[in-house]
N, C-alpha and C positions, 0 to 999 in steps of 0.2 A: 639296408644298402650294402652292396657288394664292395668289399675293401680290396684294394690292390695288394699285390704281394709285397711291394715296397712299404706300404703302410703297416702291414702286419710285422714285417721284419724290423722296421725302425721302432715300433712299439716294444717288441721283444728286447731290442738292444737297450732302450731307455729303461725298461724295468730291470734288466740285468745290472746296468750301471747304478741304478738307484739302490738295488739290493746290496751290491758290493759296498757302496759308500755307507749305507746304513749299518751294515755289519761292522765295518771298520770304526764308525763313529760310536757304536754301542760299546765295542771293545775298549776304545780309548776312554769313553766316559766311565766305564767300570774301573779302569786303572786310575783315572783322575779323581773320582769322587767316592771311592770305597777304600777300605784298608788294603786293597790289592797293591796300590801304588807304593805306600811305605813298606809293604811286605816284599815287593820285588826289589826295592832299594836295599833292604836288609839282606836279602838273599844275594844280591850282587856284591855286597860288602864281604859276605862269607866266601863267595867264589873267588874274589880277588885278594883274599887275605894273604895269600902266599906270594904276592908280587913284591918286588923290592920297594923299600920305603918311599923312594922318590917317585915311583911309578904307580903306587897303590891307588891314589885318588883318580888319576886318569883311567886306570884299569876298571875301577868300580863304575865310573861314568860310562865307559864303552860297554861293559857287560849289561848295565841297566838299559841303555838305549837300544842295544841289540835285542834284548829280551822283549821290550815293549814293541819295537818295530816288528819282530817276528810274530808276536801275538796279533798285531793288526793285519799282517799279511795272511796269516792262517785263518783269521776270522772272515776275511773277504774272499779267500781262495775258492770256496765252493760256488759262490755266485759268479765269479770270473770264469771258472771252468765251464759252468753250465752255459753261460752266455757265449763263450768262445766256441765250444763244441756245437751247441744248438744253432748259433749264428752261421757257422760253416755249413751245417746241414741245410739250413734254410736258403743259403745262397747256392746250394747245389754243388759245393766243393766236395771233392772226394779225397780220401787218403789221410785225413786228419784223425789221428788216434790219441787216446788219453796220454800215452807216454810222450808224444810230441808236444801236446798241449801243456803238460806239466813242465817239460823242458823250457818251453817258451815262457811260462809263468815264472819259472825259477830265474830266468835272465832278467825279466822285468822286476821281480822282487829284489834281486841283488842291487839293481840301480836305485830302487825306491829306498831300500834300507841304507844305502850309502848316502843318498840325499838327506834322509832323516838324521843320520848320524852327523853329517856336516852342519845341518841347520841347528840341531840341538847343541853342538859344540859352540857355534857362534852365539847362540842365545845364552848359554851358561857363562861363556867368557864375558859377554856384555853385562850380565847380571853382576858378576864379580868385579868388573872393572868400572862400570858407570853408575852403580847404585840405582837411585830412583829414576835415572834417565836411561836405564838399560834398554828400554824398548826402542828409543830413537837410535842408539848405537847399533843394536841388532838389526833394525830395519834397514839402516844405511848399508851395513856390510852384506846382509843377505840380498838386498836389491842389487848391489854391485856385482856380487857373484852370479846372480841370475842373469844380469846383462851380459857378462862374459860368456856364460853358458849358451845364451841365445845366439851369440855371434859365432861361437866356436863349434858348437855341437854339430850343426849341419856339415860344416867343412870337415870336422873330424870324422864323421860317419862316411863321407864321400872318400876321404883319404884312406881310411881303413878298408874301404871297399875297392881300393886301388884305382882311384880315378885317374884319368889321363886325358890329354887334349883330344878333342873330337878329331876323327880321321877324315872328316869331310870339310876341306877348307872353305867351300862355298857356304856351308851352314854356319861355321864359325864367323866368317866375315859378315853374313847377313845379321846374325844376332848381335855382333859387335856394333854394326852400323845402327841397328835398332836401339841399342843402349845409348849410343851417342845422341840419336834423335830424341830419346826420352830424357836426356840430361842426366843420365846415370851411367857413366862410362864404366866398363868392366875390364879387368886385366886379362881374363882368359875364359874360354868356354871349354868345359870338361865333360867327359862321359864317365859314368861309373856303372860297372856291370851289376845287373840284377837278373834273376831267372824267373821270378814269379811276376805275371802280368799285374797282380794286385799291388806290386811295389813300384809300378811305373810312376815316376814323378819328375818334376822339373822345379828348380828353385834357384834363387839368387841369394848369395850369402857374402858377408864380409863388408868392409868399409873402404872407401877411397880407392886407391890403386890396388888394394888387395881383394877387391870385390870380384867374385867369379859367378858364372852361370854353370849350374850343374844339371846334366840331363841323364836320366836313367837309360841304359842301353835299350830297354824295351820301348821307350819313347822314340828313340832314334830309329828303331826297327819298324815300329807299327804305326807311328803317327805321320801325317803328312807334314811337309815343311811349313805350310801355312798354320796348321794346328800348333806346331811347336812354337812358331813365332808369336802367336796370340797368347799362348800360355806364359811365355817368357815376358811378353809385354805386360801382362797382368802382374807378374812378380816385380818387374821394374817399377810399376806404378806404386807398389807399396814403398819402395825405396825413394821414389821421387817425392812422395808426400810425407815422408818421415813417419810412416805408420808404426814402425818398430819402436820409435821413441815415445809416441803417444801411448801405445799399449804398455810400454815399460813404466811410464809415469803413472798411469792408472793402477797398474798391478802393484807397483812399489808403494803407492799411497794406501791401497787397501791392506797390504801386508803390514805396513807400519801402524795403521789404525787398529788392526787386529791385535798387534802386540801391545799397543797402548790400552786397548780395552781390557786385555788380559791383566795388565798391571793394575788397573783400577778395580778389577773384579776379584783379584786374588785374596784380599782380606776377608771377603764374604764367602768365597767359593772354596777356599783351601785352608781353613784353620787347622785341619787335622794333618795336612800334608807337610806342615813345617814352615819355616821361614823362607823368604825369598833366597834362592841359592841352593836349597836342598833339592835333591834329585826328584823327589816325589812331586815337586811343584811343576816340573817340565810338562807332564801330561795335561795339567790344568791349563797351562799356557797354550798348549797345542789345541785343546778343545775350544777355548774362547777365540783364538786367532782363526782356527778353522771355520768356526761358525760365522765370523765376520766375512771371511773369504767366500764362503758359499752364499751368504746373503748378498754379496756384491756381484754375484754372477750375472744378474740381469744387466747391470751397468757394463760389464765387460762384453757381454753379447751384443748390446746395442752398439757399442763402439766398433766391435769387430764387423758387424753387418754393414755399418756405414763405410768402413774401410774397404771391405770386399766389393761393395757396390761401386765405390769410386774407382777401385782398381779395374773392375770390369769396364767401366766407362772409359777409363784411360786407355786400356788395351784396344778397345774398339776404335777409339779416335786415332790411336797411333798406327794401327794396322789396317783399318777399314776392312776387317775380315769377319763380318757377322756370320757368314756360313761356317767357316772353320771354328769360330768361337762356339756356336750352337752345337756343332758336332762334338766338340770336346765336352761340353756340359752333358750332352746325351750319353756320351761314352762313360764318363765318370758316374753319372746317375745310375746307369745300368750296372756298372761294376759293383757299386756299393748299395744297390737296391734302395736308392733314395726315394723318399715319399715326395712326389712332385708337388702336391698341394696339401701340406700338413695342416692340421687344425691350428687355430691361432695360438693356443696354449703351448703347443710344441714348437711352433714357428718361432716364438719368442725365446726359446731356449737354445736356438741354433746360432752358431757363429757365422753362418753364411746366409745370404738370401736364398729363398727356395729355388728349386729347379725352374718352376714356372716363371718366377720373377726374372731370372737370368735369361731365360729364353725370350721373354717379352722385351727385355732390354735389347737383345740382339735384333728382334723384329723392329723395335722403334728406331734403332740406328740404321737399319736397312731402309726403312721407309723415309727417314730423314735425308739419307744420302743418295737415294735412287728414286726420284719422283716418277720415273716411268714404270715403277712396280705396279701401280694401280692399273695402268693400261695393259700390262701383261696379264694381270688377274682377270680383267674383263675379257681378254681374248681366250681365257680358258686355262691358263697356267695356274699351278698351285700358289697359294699365298706364301708369305715369307716365313711361315712356321717351319723351321729346318728340322728334318728328321735325323740328321747326323750321318 
């Protein structure tokens, strides 16, 4: 059977992500369950031995976490580079070189290392402060920080990209009116500049009166007004149904369960790493909590697909724009070389409905709201399968 280009590309990406995750997991496992963990802890103590007495313990902690995080990033780097460079070539992108790819990976690695350092600091503080209930305290604080990041990160990115109010009053008013109809009023509609068409995006972020609609400059330049409206309506649907809170509740529960599982497993898994509170125990906690998180991925994906399908339905009902909706889906599918009809095993690992399912939803909406479509098709016009 001939496979589409999208099928081959998506399989390549999945294998690359799996290889990257496996490399990092193996590296973390070696640190957690071999003498490497205590060895890195001892090395960190020697490195930080010259720090002032009051700062020595924090310095040892920082050196240890940075060393482990760097090992994980280096272990997964070859797979990530291969996937990034190979994926760009398969998409037909030109101009991406090893130096640029390394620079991009360095930026991502810096964020990942900072996140690991913060998570480890919260976990270690909870261990020292709450004793046998450390997993509950750490889960609560990490979940709270996660929620703040989810709310502020998109706004921060747009602000750093020098967002500004859109210069088309008619578009701002149309989207503001759309938000009022959706029951999700927004304070402002902003544009943020991007130069790569692959970065074209639109999203709604914030809470209450601080909520904003953000549109990439390429969206305003290349997309029709109806396409912009239906995409923003989709994002408003997530806010209208509280999808962020539902996702947060599930993610926070899985995170806390993972920490609780690591607490229960520590006596059996880490007798050589030392007592609870020693640095060498942190990688063991990371291994167990990470395994629970990965094991919970199907639940997260089921919830996400349900939310995305509901947001699609909400957008279609709010805008009655099946044609522009289908055009956007086609545009995004072509840009990302999506597999329109993936195999069931891969379909279940996705956070979105398939391209085919979303187009069928647009068809169903069109047929439900335009009874005369059948007469048009009998007269020789094409059916409602929109080509974008």
